[in-house]
PDB file of N, CA, C and O in Angstrom:
ATOM      1  N   MET A   1      29.445   7.465  -7.408  1.00  0.00           N
ATOM      2  CA  MET A   1      29.442   7.790  -6.013  1.00  0.00           C
ATOM      3  C   MET A   1      29.324   6.502  -5.213  1.00  0.00           C
ATOM      4  O   MET A   1      28.547   5.606  -5.543  1.00  0.00           O
ATOM      5  N   THR A   2      30.094   6.440  -4.183  1.00  0.00           N
ATOM      6  CA  THR A   2      30.049   5.250  -3.346  1.00  0.00           C
ATOM      7  C   THR A   2      28.951   5.387  -2.300  1.00  0.00           C
ATOM      8  O   THR A   2      28.432   6.477  -2.061  1.00  0.00           O
ATOM      9  N   SER A   3      28.616   4.288  -1.697  1.00  0.00           N
ATOM     10  CA  SER A   3      27.574   4.311  -0.673  1.00  0.00           C
ATOM     11  C   SER A   3      28.029   5.103   0.555  1.00  0.00           C
ATOM     12  O   SER A   3      27.204   5.692   1.252  1.00  0.00           O
ATOM     13  N   PHE A   4      29.319   5.119   0.818  1.00  0.00           N
ATOM     14  CA  PHE A   4      29.842   5.909   1.941  1.00  0.00           C
ATOM     15  C   PHE A   4      29.626   7.398   1.684  1.00  0.00           C
ATOM     16  O   PHE A   4      29.241   8.125   2.601  1.00  0.00           O
ATOM     17  N   GLN A   5      29.862   7.867   0.465  1.00  0.00           N
ATOM     18  CA  GLN A   5      29.676   9.275   0.136  1.00  0.00           C
ATOM     19  C   GLN A   5      28.192   9.663   0.222  1.00  0.00           C
ATOM     20  O   GLN A   5      27.852  10.743   0.704  1.00  0.00           O
ATOM     21  N   ILE A   6      27.330   8.781  -0.245  1.00  0.00           N
ATOM     22  CA  ILE A   6      25.895   9.055  -0.175  1.00  0.00           C
ATOM     23  C   ILE A   6      25.447   9.136   1.287  1.00  0.00           C
ATOM     24  O   ILE A   6      24.689  10.031   1.660  1.00  0.00           O
ATOM     25  N   THR A   7      25.920   8.200   2.105  1.00  0.00           N
ATOM     26  CA  THR A   7      25.582   8.206   3.525  1.00  0.00           C
ATOM     27  C   THR A   7      26.099   9.475   4.198  1.00  0.00           C
ATOM     28  O   THR A   7      25.412  10.068   5.030  1.00  0.00           O
ATOM     29  N   LEU A   8      27.296   9.882   3.840  1.00  0.00           N
ATOM     30  CA  LEU A   8      27.885  11.102   4.396  1.00  0.00           C
ATOM     31  C   LEU A   8      27.071  12.330   3.992  1.00  0.00           C
ATOM     32  O   LEU A   8      26.843  13.211   4.822  1.00  0.00           O
ATOM     33  N   MET A   9      26.630  12.406   2.739  1.00  0.00           N
ATOM     34  CA  MET A   9      25.832  13.547   2.273  1.00  0.00           C
ATOM     35  C   MET A   9      24.456  13.575   2.948  1.00  0.00           C
ATOM     36  O   MET A   9      23.971  14.640   3.329  1.00  0.00           O
ATOM     37  N   VAL A  10      23.837  12.418   3.092  1.00  0.00           N
ATOM     38  CA  VAL A  10      22.538  12.353   3.761  1.00  0.00           C
ATOM     39  C   VAL A  10      22.682  12.765   5.223  1.00  0.00           C
ATOM     40  O   VAL A  10      21.847  13.511   5.733  1.00  0.00           O
ATOM     41  N   GLY A  11      23.709  12.302   5.896  1.00  0.00           N
ATOM     42  CA  GLY A  11      23.952  12.672   7.284  1.00  0.00           C
ATOM     43  C   GLY A  11      24.191  14.168   7.435  1.00  0.00           C
ATOM     44  O   GLY A  11      23.677  14.790   8.365  1.00  0.00           O
ATOM     45  N   PHE A  12      24.967  14.746   6.525  1.00  0.00           N
ATOM     46  CA  PHE A  12      25.214  16.184   6.560  1.00  0.00           C
ATOM     47  C   PHE A  12      23.920  16.951   6.306  1.00  0.00           C
ATOM     48  O   PHE A  12      23.662  17.964   6.955  1.00  0.00           O
ATOM     49  N   GLY A  13      23.111  16.476   5.372  1.00  0.00           N
ATOM     50  CA  GLY A  13      21.823  17.119   5.095  1.00  0.00           C
ATOM     51  C   GLY A  13      20.897  17.084   6.304  1.00  0.00           C
ATOM     52  O   GLY A  13      20.208  18.063   6.591  1.00  0.00           O
ATOM     53  N   LEU A  14      20.881  15.957   7.011  1.00  0.00           N
ATOM     54  CA  LEU A  14      20.068  15.855   8.214  1.00  0.00           C
ATOM     55  C   LEU A  14      20.546  16.811   9.304  1.00  0.00           C
ATOM     56  O   LEU A  14      19.738  17.397  10.024  1.00  0.00           O
ATOM     57  N   LEU A  15      21.861  16.962   9.419  1.00  0.00           N
ATOM     58  CA  LEU A  15      22.396  17.910  10.400  1.00  0.00           C
ATOM     59  C   LEU A  15      22.011  19.344  10.060  1.00  0.00           C
ATOM     60  O   LEU A  15      21.697  20.135  10.950  1.00  0.00           O
ATOM     61  N   VAL A  16      22.034  19.678   8.777  1.00  0.00           N
ATOM     62  CA  VAL A  16      21.643  21.027   8.355  1.00  0.00           C
ATOM     63  C   VAL A  16      20.162  21.264   8.655  1.00  0.00           C
ATOM     64  O   VAL A  16      19.792  22.329   9.150  1.00  0.00           O
ATOM     65  N   VAL A  17      19.318  20.278   8.357  1.00  0.00           N
ATOM     66  CA  VAL A  17      17.883  20.410   8.638  1.00  0.00           C
ATOM     67  C   VAL A  17      17.635  20.529  10.138  1.00  0.00           C
ATOM     68  O   VAL A  17      16.803  21.329  10.566  1.00  0.00           O
ATOM     69  N   LEU A  18      18.341  19.749  10.932  1.00  0.00           N
ATOM     70  CA  LEU A  18      18.194  19.818  12.385  1.00  0.00           C
ATOM     71  C   LEU A  18      18.619  21.185  12.919  1.00  0.00           C
ATOM     72  O   LEU A  18      17.937  21.763  13.765  1.00  0.00           O
ATOM     73  N   ALA A  19      19.738  21.695  12.429  1.00  0.00           N
ATOM     74  CA  ALA A  19      20.217  23.006  12.873  1.00  0.00           C
ATOM     75  C   ALA A  19      19.243  24.105  12.464  1.00  0.00           C
ATOM     76  O   ALA A  19      18.971  25.015  13.247  1.00  0.00           O
ATOM     77  N   ALA A  20      18.716  24.028  11.244  1.00  0.00           N
ATOM     78  CA  ALA A  20      17.772  25.050  10.779  1.00  0.00           C
ATOM     79  C   ALA A  20      16.479  25.001  11.584  1.00  0.00           C
ATOM     80  O   ALA A  20      15.905  26.042  11.902  1.00  0.00           O
ATOM     81  N   SER A  21      16.020  23.796  11.915  1.00  0.00           N
ATOM     82  CA  SER A  21      14.781  23.698  12.688  1.00  0.00           C
ATOM     83  C   SER A  21      14.967  24.262  14.088  1.00  0.00           C
ATOM     84  O   SER A  21      14.054  24.882  14.632  1.00  0.00           O
ATOM     85  N   ARG A  22      16.119  24.059  14.667  1.00  0.00           N
ATOM     86  CA  ARG A  22      16.378  24.626  16.003  1.00  0.00           C
ATOM     87  C   ARG A  22      16.528  26.147  15.929  1.00  0.00           C
ATOM     88  O   ARG A  22      16.111  26.863  16.840  1.00  0.00           O
ATOM     89  N   LEU A  23      17.117  26.626  14.855  1.00  0.00           N
ATOM     90  CA  LEU A  23      17.345  28.052  14.695  1.00  0.00           C
ATOM     91  C   LEU A  23      16.043  28.811  14.481  1.00  0.00           C
ATOM     92  O   LEU A  23      15.860  29.896  15.033  1.00  0.00           O
ATOM     93  N   PHE A  24      15.136  28.250  13.682  1.00  0.00           N
ATOM     94  CA  PHE A  24      13.904  28.949  13.322  1.00  0.00           C
ATOM     95  C   PHE A  24      12.688  28.526  14.139  1.00  0.00           C
ATOM     96  O   PHE A  24      11.576  28.954  13.831  1.00  0.00           O
ATOM     97  N   LYS A  25      12.863  27.706  15.162  1.00  0.00           N
ATOM     98  CA  LYS A  25      11.736  27.237  15.951  1.00  0.00           C
ATOM     99  C   LYS A  25      11.036  28.387  16.669  1.00  0.00           C
ATOM    100  O   LYS A  25       9.807  28.458  16.665  1.00  0.00           O
ATOM    101  N   GLY A  26      11.785  29.266  17.272  1.00  0.00           N
ATOM    102  CA  GLY A  26      11.194  30.400  17.990  1.00  0.00           C
ATOM    103  C   GLY A  26      10.464  31.368  17.080  1.00  0.00           C
ATOM    104  O   GLY A  26       9.296  31.662  17.334  1.00  0.00           O
ATOM    105  N   PRO A  27      11.098  31.879  16.027  1.00  0.00           N
ATOM    106  CA  PRO A  27      10.390  32.802  15.135  1.00  0.00           C
ATOM    107  C   PRO A  27       9.193  32.156  14.429  1.00  0.00           C
ATOM    108  O   PRO A  27       8.183  32.823  14.203  1.00  0.00           O
ATOM    109  N   PHE A  28       9.292  30.877  14.080  1.00  0.00           N
ATOM    110  CA  PHE A  28       8.173  30.204  13.425  1.00  0.00           C
ATOM    111  C   PHE A  28       7.000  30.083  14.385  1.00  0.00           C
ATOM    112  O   PHE A  28       5.854  30.307  13.997  1.00  0.00           O
ATOM    113  N   ARG A  29       7.277  29.732  15.628  1.00  0.00           N
ATOM    114  CA  ARG A  29       6.216  29.627  16.630  1.00  0.00           C
ATOM    115  C   ARG A  29       5.571  30.993  16.853  1.00  0.00           C
ATOM    116  O   ARG A  29       4.351  31.084  16.989  1.00  0.00           O
ATOM    117  N   TRP A  30       6.373  32.051  16.890  1.00  0.00           N
ATOM    118  CA  TRP A  30       5.854  33.395  17.076  1.00  0.00           C
ATOM    119  C   TRP A  30       4.975  33.796  15.897  1.00  0.00           C
ATOM    120  O   TRP A  30       3.915  34.390  16.090  1.00  0.00           O
ATOM    121  N   ALA A  31       5.405  33.478  14.679  1.00  0.00           N
ATOM    122  CA  ALA A  31       4.628  33.827  13.489  1.00  0.00           C
ATOM    123  C   ALA A  31       3.304  33.067  13.456  1.00  0.00           C
ATOM    124  O   ALA A  31       2.274  33.638  13.100  1.00  0.00           O
ATOM    125  N   MET A  32       3.320  31.800  13.818  1.00  0.00           N
ATOM    126  CA  MET A  32       2.085  31.017  13.839  1.00  0.00           C
ATOM    127  C   MET A  32       1.124  31.532  14.909  1.00  0.00           C
ATOM    128  O   MET A  32      -0.088  31.572  14.698  1.00  0.00           O
ATOM    129  N   ARG A  33       1.668  31.922  16.046  1.00  0.00           N
ATOM    130  CA  ARG A  33       0.832  32.459  17.120  1.00  0.00           C
ATOM    131  C   ARG A  33       0.217  33.800  16.703  1.00  0.00           C
ATOM    132  O   ARG A  33      -0.952  34.061  16.985  1.00  0.00           O
ATOM    133  N   ALA A  34       0.999  34.644  16.036  1.00  0.00           N
ATOM    134  CA  ALA A  34       0.483  35.930  15.558  1.00  0.00           C
ATOM    135  C   ALA A  34      -0.597  35.717  14.503  1.00  0.00           C
ATOM    136  O   ALA A  34      -1.598  36.432  14.489  1.00  0.00           O
ATOM    137  N   ALA A  35      -0.401  34.742  13.620  1.00  0.00           N
ATOM    138  CA  ALA A  35      -1.412  34.450  12.602  1.00  0.00           C
ATOM    139  C   ALA A  35      -2.701  33.951  13.250  1.00  0.00           C
ATOM    140  O   ALA A  35      -3.792  34.338  12.830  1.00  0.00           O
ATOM    141  N   LEU A  36      -2.589  33.109  14.252  1.00  0.00           N
ATOM    142  CA  LEU A  36      -3.770  32.603  14.950  1.00  0.00           C
ATOM    143  C   LEU A  36      -4.527  33.732  15.649  1.00  0.00           C
ATOM    144  O   LEU A  36      -5.754  33.793  15.579  1.00  0.00           O
ATOM    145  N   HIS A  37      -3.805  34.618  16.317  1.00  0.00           N
ATOM    146  CA  HIS A  37      -4.437  35.738  16.998  1.00  0.00           C
ATOM    147  C   HIS A  37      -5.126  36.663  15.997  1.00  0.00           C
ATOM    148  O   HIS A  37      -6.206  37.184  16.275  1.00  0.00           O
ATOM    149  N   THR A  38      -4.513  36.866  14.847  1.00  0.00           N
ATOM    150  CA  THR A  38      -5.115  37.710  13.819  1.00  0.00           C
ATOM    151  C   THR A  38      -6.404  37.092  13.304  1.00  0.00           C
ATOM    152  O   THR A  38      -7.413  37.782  13.154  1.00  0.00           O
ATOM    153  N   LEU A  39      -6.373  35.789  13.032  1.00  0.00           N
ATOM    154  CA  LEU A  39      -7.586  35.119  12.552  1.00  0.00           C
ATOM    155  C   LEU A  39      -8.700  35.148  13.596  1.00  0.00           C
ATOM    156  O   LEU A  39      -9.864  35.350  13.252  1.00  0.00           O
ATOM    157  N   LEU A  40      -8.355  34.949  14.853  1.00  0.00           N
ATOM    158  CA  LEU A  40      -9.362  35.020  15.915  1.00  0.00           C
ATOM    159  C   LEU A  40      -9.911  36.436  16.067  1.00  0.00           C
ATOM    160  O   LEU A  40     -11.101  36.613  16.327  1.00  0.00           O
ATOM    161  N   GLY A  41      -9.064  37.435  15.908  1.00  0.00           N
ATOM    162  CA  GLY A  41      -9.516  38.825  15.973  1.00  0.00           C
ATOM    163  C   GLY A  41     -10.471  39.159  14.841  1.00  0.00           C
ATOM    164  O   GLY A  41     -11.480  39.831  15.053  1.00  0.00           O
ATOM    165  N   ILE A  42     -10.157  38.693  13.640  1.00  0.00           N
ATOM    166  CA  ILE A  42     -11.039  38.919  12.497  1.00  0.00           C
ATOM    167  C   ILE A  42     -12.378  38.222  12.723  1.00  0.00           C
ATOM    168  O   ILE A  42     -13.435  38.795  12.458  1.00  0.00           O
ATOM    169  N   ALA A  43     -12.330  36.989  13.209  1.00  0.00           N
ATOM    170  CA  ALA A  43     -13.569  36.244  13.464  1.00  0.00           C
ATOM    171  C   ALA A  43     -14.427  36.956  14.510  1.00  0.00           C
ATOM    172  O   ALA A  43     -15.648  37.026  14.368  1.00  0.00           O
ATOM    173  N   ALA A  44     -13.799  37.477  15.547  1.00  0.00           N
ATOM    174  CA  ALA A  44     -14.552  38.189  16.586  1.00  0.00           C
ATOM    175  C   ALA A  44     -15.182  39.464  16.035  1.00  0.00           C
ATOM    176  O   ALA A  44     -16.328  39.776  16.360  1.00  0.00           O
ATOM    177  N   LEU A  45     -14.451  40.196  15.212  1.00  0.00           N
ATOM    178  CA  LEU A  45     -15.001  41.426  14.648  1.00  0.00           C
ATOM    179  C   LEU A  45     -16.138  41.144  13.671  1.00  0.00           C
ATOM    180  O   LEU A  45     -17.132  41.871  13.646  1.00  0.00           O
ATOM    181  N   VAL A  46     -15.996  40.097  12.872  1.00  0.00           N
ATOM    182  CA  VAL A  46     -17.060  39.743  11.932  1.00  0.00           C
ATOM    183  C   VAL A  46     -18.305  39.290  12.690  1.00  0.00           C
ATOM    184  O   VAL A  46     -19.420  39.691  12.354  1.00  0.00           O
ATOM    185  N   ALA A  47     -18.116  38.453  13.715  1.00  0.00           N
ATOM    186  CA  ALA A  47     -19.254  37.988  14.512  1.00  0.00           C
ATOM    187  C   ALA A  47     -19.946  39.168  15.198  1.00  0.00           C
ATOM    188  O   ALA A  47     -21.174  39.237  15.228  1.00  0.00           O
ATOM    189  N   PHE A  48     -19.166  40.084  15.742  1.00  0.00           N
ATOM    190  CA  PHE A  48     -19.762  41.243  16.405  1.00  0.00           C
ATOM    191  C   PHE A  48     -20.459  42.153  15.405  1.00  0.00           C
ATOM    192  O   PHE A  48     -21.458  42.790  15.739  1.00  0.00           O
ATOM    193  N   HIS A  49     -19.946  42.219  14.187  1.00  0.00           N
ATOM    194  CA  HIS A  49     -20.579  43.041  13.153  1.00  0.00           C
ATOM    195  C   HIS A  49     -21.995  42.547  12.882  1.00  0.00           C
ATOM    196  O   HIS A  49     -22.920  43.347  12.742  1.00  0.00           O
ATOM    197  N   PHE A  50     -22.165  41.230  12.808  1.00  0.00           N
ATOM    198  CA  PHE A  50     -23.486  40.677  12.540  1.00  0.00           C
ATOM    199  C   PHE A  50     -24.395  40.743  13.772  1.00  0.00           C
ATOM    200  O   PHE A  50     -25.560  41.124  13.658  1.00  0.00           O
ATOM    201  N   TRP A  51     -23.877  40.378  14.936  1.00  0.00           N
ATOM    202  CA  TRP A  51     -24.706  40.356  16.139  1.00  0.00           C
ATOM    203  C   TRP A  51     -24.896  41.747  16.727  1.00  0.00           C
ATOM    204  O   TRP A  51     -25.980  42.069  17.214  1.00  0.00           O
ATOM    205  N   GLY A  52     -23.877  42.559  16.690  1.00  0.00           N
ATOM    206  CA  GLY A  52     -23.986  43.898  17.252  1.00  0.00           C
ATOM    207  C   GLY A  52     -24.822  44.830  16.402  1.00  0.00           C
ATOM    208  O   GLY A  52     -25.362  45.814  16.908  1.00  0.00           O
ATOM    209  N   GLY A  53     -24.936  44.533  15.113  1.00  0.00           N
ATOM    210  CA  GLY A  53     -25.762  45.364  14.245  1.00  0.00           C
ATOM    211  C   GLY A  53     -27.220  45.334  14.636  1.00  0.00           C
ATOM    212  O   GLY A  53     -27.950  46.295  14.389  1.00  0.00           O
ATOM    213  N   GLY A  54     -27.654  44.246  15.244  1.00  0.00           N
ATOM    214  CA  GLY A  54     -29.037  44.135  15.682  1.00  0.00           C
ATOM    215  C   GLY A  54     -29.375  45.059  16.832  1.00  0.00           C
ATOM    216  O   GLY A  54     -30.535  45.430  17.009  1.00  0.00           O
ATOM    217  N   ILE A  55     -28.381  45.433  17.612  1.00  0.00           N
ATOM    218  CA  ILE A  55     -28.635  46.317  18.756  1.00  0.00           C
ATOM    219  C   ILE A  55     -28.043  47.712  18.548  1.00  0.00           C
ATOM    220  O   ILE A  55     -27.996  48.521  19.475  1.00  0.00           O
ATOM    221  N   GLY A  56     -27.599  47.981  17.339  1.00  0.00           N
ATOM    222  CA  GLY A  56     -27.110  49.319  17.027  1.00  0.00           C
ATOM    223  C   GLY A  56     -25.628  49.534  17.248  1.00  0.00           C
ATOM    224  O   GLY A  56     -25.160  50.669  17.165  1.00  0.00           O
ATOM    225  N   LEU A  57     -24.879  48.492  17.525  1.00  0.00           N
ATOM    226  CA  LEU A  57     -23.432  48.614  17.688  1.00  0.00           C
ATOM    227  C   LEU A  57     -22.730  47.897  16.548  1.00  0.00           C
ATOM    228  O   LEU A  57     -23.124  46.798  16.157  1.00  0.00           O
ATOM    229  N   SER A  58     -21.707  48.512  16.025  1.00  0.00           N
ATOM    230  CA  SER A  58     -20.912  47.821  15.011  1.00  0.00           C
ATOM    231  C   SER A  58     -19.513  48.415  14.995  1.00  0.00           C
ATOM    232  O   SER A  58     -19.323  49.617  15.183  1.00  0.00           O
ATOM    233  N   LEU A  59     -18.557  47.558  14.769  1.00  0.00           N
ATOM    234  CA  LEU A  59     -17.171  47.972  14.595  1.00  0.00           C
ATOM    235  C   LEU A  59     -16.769  47.592  13.180  1.00  0.00           C
ATOM    236  O   LEU A  59     -17.041  46.478  12.733  1.00  0.00           O
ATOM    237  N   GLY A  60     -16.135  48.494  12.485  1.00  0.00           N
ATOM    238  CA  GLY A  60     -15.710  48.207  11.126  1.00  0.00           C
ATOM    239  C   GLY A  60     -14.591  47.181  11.100  1.00  0.00           C
ATOM    240  O   GLY A  60     -13.872  47.000  12.084  1.00  0.00           O
ATOM    241  N   LEU A  61     -14.456  46.528   9.991  1.00  0.00           N
ATOM    242  CA  LEU A  61     -13.401  45.532   9.810  1.00  0.00           C
ATOM    243  C   LEU A  61     -12.213  46.229   9.134  1.00  0.00           C
ATOM    244  O   LEU A  61     -11.930  46.003   7.958  1.00  0.00           O
ATOM    245  N   THR A  62     -11.526  47.082   9.907  1.00  0.00           N
ATOM    246  CA  THR A  62     -10.387  47.820   9.384  1.00  0.00           C
ATOM    247  C   THR A  62      -9.089  47.226   9.909  1.00  0.00           C
ATOM    248  O   THR A  62      -9.098  46.439  10.856  1.00  0.00           O
ATOM    249  N   LEU A  63      -7.991  47.596   9.303  1.00  0.00           N
ATOM    250  CA  LEU A  63      -6.690  47.093   9.741  1.00  0.00           C
ATOM    251  C   LEU A  63      -6.364  47.521  11.167  1.00  0.00           C
ATOM    252  O   LEU A  63      -5.755  46.766  11.925  1.00  0.00           O
ATOM    253  N   VAL A  64      -6.766  48.721  11.523  1.00  0.00           N
ATOM    254  CA  VAL A  64      -6.511  49.213  12.882  1.00  0.00           C
ATOM    255  C   VAL A  64      -7.296  48.392  13.896  1.00  0.00           C
ATOM    256  O   VAL A  64      -6.753  47.983  14.922  1.00  0.00           O
ATOM    257  N   ASN A  65      -8.570  48.149  13.613  1.00  0.00           N
ATOM    258  CA  ASN A  65      -9.389  47.350  14.533  1.00  0.00           C
ATOM    259  C   ASN A  65      -8.854  45.932  14.651  1.00  0.00           C
ATOM    260  O   ASN A  65      -8.794  45.378  15.748  1.00  0.00           O
ATOM    261  N   ILE A  66      -8.471  45.348  13.539  1.00  0.00           N
ATOM    262  CA  ILE A  66      -7.918  43.990  13.559  1.00  0.00           C
ATOM    263  C   ILE A  66      -6.624  43.958  14.376  1.00  0.00           C
ATOM    264  O   ILE A  66      -6.413  43.037  15.165  1.00  0.00           O
ATOM    265  N   ALA A  67      -5.763  44.953  14.193  1.00  0.00           N
ATOM    266  CA  ALA A  67      -4.500  44.993  14.930  1.00  0.00           C
ATOM    267  C   ALA A  67      -4.733  45.148  16.426  1.00  0.00           C
ATOM    268  O   ALA A  67      -4.065  44.494  17.228  1.00  0.00           O
ATOM    269  N   VAL A  68      -5.676  46.008  16.811  1.00  0.00           N
ATOM    270  CA  VAL A  68      -5.945  46.232  18.234  1.00  0.00           C
ATOM    271  C   VAL A  68      -6.487  44.962  18.879  1.00  0.00           C
ATOM    272  O   VAL A  68      -6.043  44.574  19.960  1.00  0.00           O
ATOM    273  N   VAL A  69      -7.447  44.313  18.221  1.00  0.00           N
ATOM    274  CA  VAL A  69      -8.028  43.097  18.790  1.00  0.00           C
ATOM    275  C   VAL A  69      -7.010  41.962  18.780  1.00  0.00           C
ATOM    276  O   VAL A  69      -6.976  41.159  19.713  1.00  0.00           O
ATOM    277  N   SER A  70      -6.180  41.883  17.740  1.00  0.00           N
ATOM    278  CA  SER A  70      -5.179  40.815  17.676  1.00  0.00           C
ATOM    279  C   SER A  70      -4.109  40.975  18.742  1.00  0.00           C
ATOM    280  O   SER A  70      -3.687  39.992  19.352  1.00  0.00           O
ATOM    281  N   LEU A  71      -3.673  42.192  18.970  1.00  0.00           N
ATOM    282  CA  LEU A  71      -2.596  42.416  19.933  1.00  0.00           C
ATOM    283  C   LEU A  71      -3.081  42.418  21.376  1.00  0.00           C
ATOM    284  O   LEU A  71      -2.406  41.889  22.259  1.00  0.00           O
ATOM    285  N   LEU A  72      -4.249  43.012  21.622  1.00  0.00           N
ATOM    286  CA  LEU A  72      -4.706  43.180  22.995  1.00  0.00           C
ATOM    287  C   LEU A  72      -5.762  42.168  23.429  1.00  0.00           C
ATOM    288  O   LEU A  72      -6.001  41.996  24.624  1.00  0.00           O
ATOM    289  N   GLY A  73      -6.389  41.503  22.477  1.00  0.00           N
ATOM    290  CA  GLY A  73      -7.389  40.491  22.816  1.00  0.00           C
ATOM    291  C   GLY A  73      -8.691  41.112  23.275  1.00  0.00           C
ATOM    292  O   GLY A  73      -9.148  42.106  22.711  1.00  0.00           O
ATOM    293  N   VAL A  74      -9.290  40.524  24.304  1.00  0.00           N
ATOM    294  CA  VAL A  74     -10.586  40.984  24.819  1.00  0.00           C
ATOM    295  C   VAL A  74     -10.508  42.421  25.339  1.00  0.00           C
ATOM    296  O   VAL A  74     -11.429  43.196  25.080  1.00  0.00           O
ATOM    297  N   PRO A  75      -9.447  42.816  26.065  1.00  0.00           N
ATOM    298  CA  PRO A  75      -9.373  44.233  26.470  1.00  0.00           C
ATOM    299  C   PRO A  75      -9.315  45.183  25.270  1.00  0.00           C
ATOM    300  O   PRO A  75      -9.851  46.289  25.338  1.00  0.00           O
ATOM    301  N   GLY A  76      -8.684  44.774  24.192  1.00  0.00           N
ATOM    302  CA  GLY A  76      -8.657  45.594  22.986  1.00  0.00           C
ATOM    303  C   GLY A  76     -10.027  45.740  22.368  1.00  0.00           C
ATOM    304  O   GLY A  76     -10.382  46.805  21.864  1.00  0.00           O
ATOM    305  N   PHE A  77     -10.803  44.655  22.406  1.00  0.00           N
ATOM    306  CA  PHE A  77     -12.179  44.701  21.914  1.00  0.00           C
ATOM    307  C   PHE A  77     -12.999  45.680  22.742  1.00  0.00           C
ATOM    308  O   PHE A  77     -13.764  46.478  22.201  1.00  0.00           O
ATOM    309  N   GLY A  78     -12.832  45.612  24.055  1.00  0.00           N
ATOM    310  CA  GLY A  78     -13.513  46.560  24.939  1.00  0.00           C
ATOM    311  C   GLY A  78     -13.057  47.985  24.695  1.00  0.00           C
ATOM    312  O   GLY A  78     -13.865  48.914  24.746  1.00  0.00           O
ATOM    313  N   LEU A  79     -11.778  48.167  24.432  1.00  0.00           N
ATOM    314  CA  LEU A  79     -11.244  49.491  24.138  1.00  0.00           C
ATOM    315  C   LEU A  79     -11.874  50.066  22.876  1.00  0.00           C
ATOM    316  O   LEU A  79     -12.209  51.250  22.835  1.00  0.00           O
ATOM    317  N   LEU A  80     -12.037  49.243  21.853  1.00  0.00           N
ATOM    318  CA  LEU A  80     -12.664  49.711  20.618  1.00  0.00           C
ATOM    319  C   LEU A  80     -14.126  50.084  20.857  1.00  0.00           C
ATOM    320  O   LEU A  80     -14.601  51.089  20.327  1.00  0.00           O
ATOM    321  N   LEU A  81     -14.838  49.287  21.647  1.00  0.00           N
ATOM    322  CA  LEU A  81     -16.228  49.620  21.955  1.00  0.00           C
ATOM    323  C   LEU A  81     -16.320  50.916  22.745  1.00  0.00           C
ATOM    324  O   LEU A  81     -17.191  51.748  22.491  1.00  0.00           O
ATOM    325  N   PHE A  82     -15.417  51.083  23.704  1.00  0.00           N
ATOM    326  CA  PHE A  82     -15.395  52.308  24.496  1.00  0.00           C
ATOM    327  C   PHE A  82     -15.061  53.514  23.630  1.00  0.00           C
ATOM    328  O   PHE A  82     -15.667  54.574  23.784  1.00  0.00           O
ATOM    329  N   ALA A  83     -14.108  53.364  22.726  1.00  0.00           N
ATOM    330  CA  ALA A  83     -13.728  54.472  21.847  1.00  0.00           C
ATOM    331  C   ALA A  83     -14.875  54.840  20.908  1.00  0.00           C
ATOM    332  O   ALA A  83     -15.082  56.017  20.614  1.00  0.00           O
ATOM    333  N   GLN A  84     -15.618  53.844  20.437  1.00  0.00           N
ATOM    334  CA  GLN A  84     -16.763  54.135  19.579  1.00  0.00           C
ATOM    335  C   GLN A  84     -17.848  54.867  20.379  1.00  0.00           C
ATOM    336  O   GLN A  84     -18.466  55.803  19.871  1.00  0.00           O
ATOM    337  N   TRP A  85     -18.075  54.453  21.599  1.00  0.00           N
ATOM    338  CA  TRP A  85     -19.071  55.091  22.436  1.00  0.00           C
ATOM    339  C   TRP A  85     -18.648  56.525  22.788  1.00  0.00           C
ATOM    340  O   TRP A  85     -19.478  57.432  22.848  1.00  0.00           O
ATOM    341  N   LEU A  86     -17.346  56.710  23.018  1.00  0.00           N
ATOM    342  CA  LEU A  86     -16.826  58.004  23.431  1.00  0.00           C
ATOM    343  C   LEU A  86     -16.854  59.003  22.280  1.00  0.00           C
ATOM    344  O   LEU A  86     -17.196  60.168  22.481  1.00  0.00           O
ATOM    345  N   PHE A  87     -16.506  58.568  21.100  1.00  0.00           N
ATOM    346  CA  PHE A  87     -16.434  59.473  19.948  1.00  0.00           C
ATOM    347  C   PHE A  87     -17.613  59.259  19.078  1.00  0.00           C
ATOM    348  O   PHE A  87     -17.749  59.922  18.050  1.00  0.00           O
TER     349      PHE A  87
END
């Protein structure tokens, strides 16, 4: 292989990587943001489980609770507390 062919292959590879990074930038950012929100929701539920247990309140660490807190944030947390109080 000549140096011209190697340079051409490396250049083509860089173009493919650049195109793929531009193509998947949005979905990757969305996935990372969803993962961060999920981890923060789990952390909030675990913290509330320990602190809220002292005053008689607790929310289980279920998939539904995690999804509600991850998607809705603080209002979702309030919604879960209200639903527990209501039912």
